[in-house]
N, C-alpha and C positions, 0 to 999 in steps of 0.2 A: 382470659381469652381476649376480651375487648381491648385491653391495653395494646395488643399486637394485631388487631384487625381480624380476629377470628370470631365468627358469629354462628357457626353451625354446631350446635350442642345436641348430642344424642345421649340419652340416659337409658341404661339397661337395669330394670328392676331397682330403682333408687330406694335405699334403705328406709328413708323417712318420707317416701312418697313425693308426689309433685302434683300441683304447685306446693311450694314450701316457703312459708312466710319468712323463716329465719334465713334461708339462702338468699331470698330476694333482698332482704335488709342488708346482709353482709356484702352483697355485690355492689352497693353504693350507686345504684341507678343503671348498672350495666344492662339489666334486662329490658330497659326502655329502648335500647338500640339493637339488642340481639333479635334477629328476625324470628327465629323459631326455636323452641325446645321440644324435641321429639322423644317420646317414650317408647320403649321396646321391651318385650318379654325375653327375647333371646339376642345374644351377641350376633348370631348369624343374620338376623333380620336388620340389626342396626347398621351393619356394614355391607349389606347385600349389593348396594349400587356402587361401591368403591372398587377401584381398579388396583390400588396398592394400599396395604395396611401395615402399619408398624405397631408392635406390641412393646410397651415399656415395662421393663423389669430389670432388677439388679441381681436376681437369684439365678444360679446355674440351673439349667433345665436339661432333661434327658432327651433333647430334641436336636437334630442336626439342622441348623437353621443359621443363615447369615446374621452376624451381630454387628451393628453399626452405632456410631456415636451420633449425638444430635446434629453436629455439623455435617457429617456425611449424609444422614437421613434427610435433612431439610434441603440440602443441595440437590439431592436426587428428587425429592418431592417437588421442588420448584421446577426442575427440568421436566418432570412428568406432566405437571400442570400446563406447561407451555405447549404440550402436544394434545391437550384436551382431556387428559386422564384425571380421575377423581382420587384424591389421596386422603387417608385418615390415620389418626393415631389413637390406639386403644390405651386407656389408663385404667388401672384396677382400683378396687376399693381401698380406702384409707388404711384399714387394719391389715389386710392380708394380700393385697395386690391382685394380679390376674391369676386365674387358674390355668392349668396346662391345656385344657380344651380351648380356651380363648386364645392362648398363645399359638396353638396349632393353626388357627385360622389366619394368622398374620404371615406376610411374606418375609419379614425380617424382625429380629429382636433389636430393640433400641435401648441402649444402656448409657447412662450418663457417667463419664469418667470422674470418679470421686476417690477420696481416701479409702483404700480397700479395707482398712481396719474400722471404718465407720461409714458404711455405704448407704445407710438408710436416709432417704429424703421423703417428705410427705407429699401427698397428692397435689396440693397447691403449688409446691415448689417445682414438682415435675412439670406441671402444665406451664408454669412461668418460664422455665428453662427452654422448653420446646417452643413455646410461643415466641420468645425472644429470638431464638436462632432462626425460626421461620421468617420473622419480620426483618431480621438483619440481612437476609439474603434476597430481599425483594428485588433489588437491582442486579442480582448476580445469576438469575436463572438462565440456564442453558438447556436447550432441548436434549432429551435423553437420546443417546445414540447406541443402539445395540442391535442384536439380531432380529428383534421384533419391531424395529422402527417401521412405521407405515402400516402396521397391523393393529387392529382394534384389540385392546387388552380385554381379557375376560373379567367382567365384574365379579365381585365376591359371591353374589347371589347365584351366578351361573356355576361357579365352582362348587358351592355348597349343594346345588341341585345335582351335580354330577357325583359328588361324594355320597349323598344320600341314596342315589340310584345304585351306585356300586355296592354300598354297604348292605342294601336290601338283598341284592343278589348273592353277596357273599354269605349273608345269614341263611338264605334259602339253601345254599350248597354247603352249609356247615363249615365254612372256612374260618369264621371268627369264633373259634372254639379253643379252649373251654370258656365259659361265660366270664369267669373272673379275669381273664386276660383280654377280653374284648375291648374295654376302653383304651388300653395301651396300644393294641393292634390298630384300632381305628385312628388314633392320633398319629401313629407312625405312617399309615397309609396316606392320610390327608397331608401330612408334612412332606411326604415324598413328592406328591403332585404340586404342592404349594411352592416348592423350591424351583419348579420348572418354569415359572412365569408364563403360563399358558396364554395363548391368544384365545379370543372368543371362538374362532373357527376350530382351533385344536380341541377345545372343550366339547364342542358339538360333535366333532369326529369321535372323541372318546366315548361320548354318550351313545353314539350310533354303534360303536364297536361292542359296548356292553349289551345293547339291545339285540344285536345280531348274534352274539354268542349264546344268549339264553333262549333264542328261538329254536324250535325243532329244526334239525338240518333238512334241507330239501334234497330229494333224490336227484342225482345227476348221472347221466350216462357217460360213456367214454367220449373223448374229444378227437376231432380230426380237423385237418386243415382244409379249407375250401378256397379255391382261387377267387380272389377279390372280396372274400367275406371274412377272412380272419379265422379264428378258432371258435367253433360253435359246438355245443353239445349235440350228440347224435340222438335223434328221436327214433322211435320204433318204426315210423313210416319212412325213414330215410333209406335210400339205396346204399348199402354198405359193400356191395360187390366190387 
């Protein structure tokens, strides 16, 4: 990481714990310059403040999600950062990589183009390749230009909050049934919204929609047009003659 100017390291349930003397020794002094190493129990918490997340994996997934190369991803990341967005890359464990629940939280899958008959690369190699591509494009960043330009992107923490609210209500109304299918259904629902690149205001609107839908409906009377007042519900005291 430090070879390419990256200093924000976040660890989720590190296998051998932290601090780790062996890791510090192997890093050849890098931790003297890396500002912070933060520990998290959940991936959701580790990426909560990020506006765009890439998940690194070479395995095919049963998820409909954009797949990009390091060159494309880092060009997009640099452009997003020029707009003030926060971007992160998820790397999985050395032995088995990321699980599907982690991949679901990402906006895109990031895959290194390699020999298809021998696609496996280790964790350190993956970090090196991504770090190099990010650093190489330091001078080539261009602001992102799409339909959400000028809008505040929804941080991952806001998205997760919406997902959890929606899933609670779906559980209450027995939508996520039967239990053995719930994990796959949750991943598919999250992935659907993740692909939409929602803005912060859109996420807040969706949360408001869910809250409104689960409240008891208010009784309303018929409507009538009133000069200069628009359409108002008629109350019992109104003159309807």
